N, C-alpha and C positions, 0 to 999 in steps of 0.2 A: 355932667357930673351927677345931677339929680336923677337922670334916667338910670344911672348905674347903681345909685346908693341903695335902692330897694333889693336889687339883685344880690349886692354885696352883703347886705344884712342877712338875706335868706341863706346865702352860702356859709356865713359865719354860724348861724343858728344850726343848720344842718350838720355842719362839721363838729360842732360842740356836742350835739346830741349823740352823734356816732362814737366820739371819743369817750363821752361819759359812759355809754353803754358798755363799751368793750374795756375800758380800763378801770372804771369804778363800780357801776351797777352790776355788770355782768349779768344782764337780764336773760337768762336761760329759762326754758320752759320749767324746769324743776324749781328755780328760785322764785318765779312768778307764782307757781302752784303753792309753794309754801307759804308765800305772803298773802295770797288770796285766802287760803284756809285759815290763817291766823286770826281772821276777823270773825270766825265762828258762824253763826247762822245768817250772817250779813254777806257771806262769801258769794252766794249767787248774784246778789245785788251789785256788789263791787265788780264782779267780772263783766257783767252786762254793761256797767257804767264805763269800764275800761275800753271794751270793745265799741261803745257807742262813740267815744271821743277819739278813738284811735286814729280815724283819718286826719285829725288835726295835730296829732303829736309825732307823726313819721314813724310809727312803730309797725314792724312787720306782722300782717295778720296771721301768717302761718305760725309764728312762735307763740302767738297768743291762742291759736286753736289748739295747738299741741298741749299748752299748759291747761286749757279747758278739759282735755281728755284726761289728762294726769289728775285733775282735781275732782272732776265729777263723773268720769266714766264715759263710755261711748254714746250712750242714749241720752242721759241727762246733760252731758256735755254738749252734744249736737244741738239740743233744744235751746239751750242758754247760748251758745255761740251763734246760732241762727237768729235769735232774738237781738243780740248785740250787734251783729253784722247788719241785719236789716235796718235796725235803728240808726247805726252809723252811716249807712248808705242814704237813708232818707234825710238825715241831718245835713249830709254833704249836698245832697240834691236841693234841699231848700236854701242852703247857703248860696248855692250858684243862682238860685231864682232871685234871692234878694240882692246878690252882688251885681246882677245884671249880666246879660248875654255877652255884651261887648268886652267887659272886663274879664270875663272867664275865658273867652276866646283867645284873647291875648295871652293869657297864662298857659293855656292849654297848647297853643302853637298849631301848626299844620295838621299834625297827627290828631289832635282834638277836633279840629274843623271838619276833617273827613268823617270822624265818628259821629259828630253832631249831624252831619248830612244824612248819615244812615238812620240815625235815631228819629229824624223828622218824620219818617215813614214807617209805619207799622211798629211803633215804639215798643209794644209788649214783646212782639216776637223778636225784635233785634237785642233788646235787653236780656231776655231768656237765653238766646244763643250766646251772647257775649258772657253771660254768666257761667254758662255750661262749658264753653271752650275758651281758654285764657288767651285770646287775641290781644286784648287790651288790659292794662292795669285795672284792677277792681275799683280803686277810687276815681280813676280818670273816667270810667264809665258813669259813676254817680255824678260827677261835676259836669261832664258834657251832657247828660241827659237833663240836669237842672237848667242848663243854659239853652236847651232846645225846647221844642214845644210839646215834649212828652208830659203827659199828666201824671200826678203823683201816684194815683191808685194802680194803674197798669204798670208803672215802674217798680213800686213796692212789691206787688204780686209777683211780677216776673223775677224779681230779686229773691224772694222767698222760695220759689220753686227752683230756680236755677242754682242756688247755692246748697241744695240739700246734698248732692253727691260728694262735692268737694269737702263740705263741712264734716260730713260723717267720716270721710277718709282720713282727714287730719286728726279729729278727735279720737277715733279708734286706734290710730297709729300711736298717738300720744299715751292713750291708755295701755296698750301692749307692751310698751317699754318698761312698765313696772309690773306687769303680769308675770307670774311664776310659769306660766304655760308657754312653752316654745311654739306650740301649735297656734296659740292666739296670736303671737307676733308674726308668724308666717302668713296667717290669713289676713292680718292687718296690712302687711306690706304687699301682699297680692292684690287686695282690694284698692289700696292706694295706687298701685302701678296700673291696674285696669282703668280705673276712673280718670287717671290723668294722662295716661298714654294713648288710649283709644281716641279721646277727642282731639289729641294733637295730630293724629293720623289724618282727620278730616278737617284740619285747621284751614288749610288752603281753599278747600271746596266751600266751607261755610263763608269764608272772607270773600270769596268771588261771588257767592250767592247773595250776600248782603250788599255788596257793591252793585250787583246787576239790579236788585230791587230798588235801590236808591236812585240809580240812573233812569230805570224804567219809569219811575214816578215823576 
């Protein structure tokens, strides 16, 4: 019973958060934008703080990124989102380090074990490719990297570089939804499609490449 108690508690919390979001809070990008901007000059700090602790509150990064574009525009929004996303990734990385590899491995399961094995070799390159191509969940990469032997600096640097295209695509798309220009919206949608569809076409090749490097080492 004790073995299942933790799992049951997590399921209850996750379910409650989902129900709360859908029925009470209705946390759409527009509502988040309005709430963030309501604090005035502190809005950028609040936004970064939300993104930093996002991995621990089970909130979709995509929704928050769209809200960033709505609130701050494509360029400033991208900069703030990258800052918050990197800080959140580093926080998750350090949490995994402190929690201990064995405990994290148990939580991540078999998929996480395979990811860790890949991260043990050429950590910077692996993290960079995984940030560019959505083979694994964003937060899963952070926790798995923290539980492996990847050093913080290469991890953080690869994260910063790797999230640039996707972050800009989301924030620009968010900004375009409130733009009066149809041309801006079309450009934003096109950029979003290109940035996310093209990497998916090479997803299997990159996955095979990473597995080959891990086995070769």
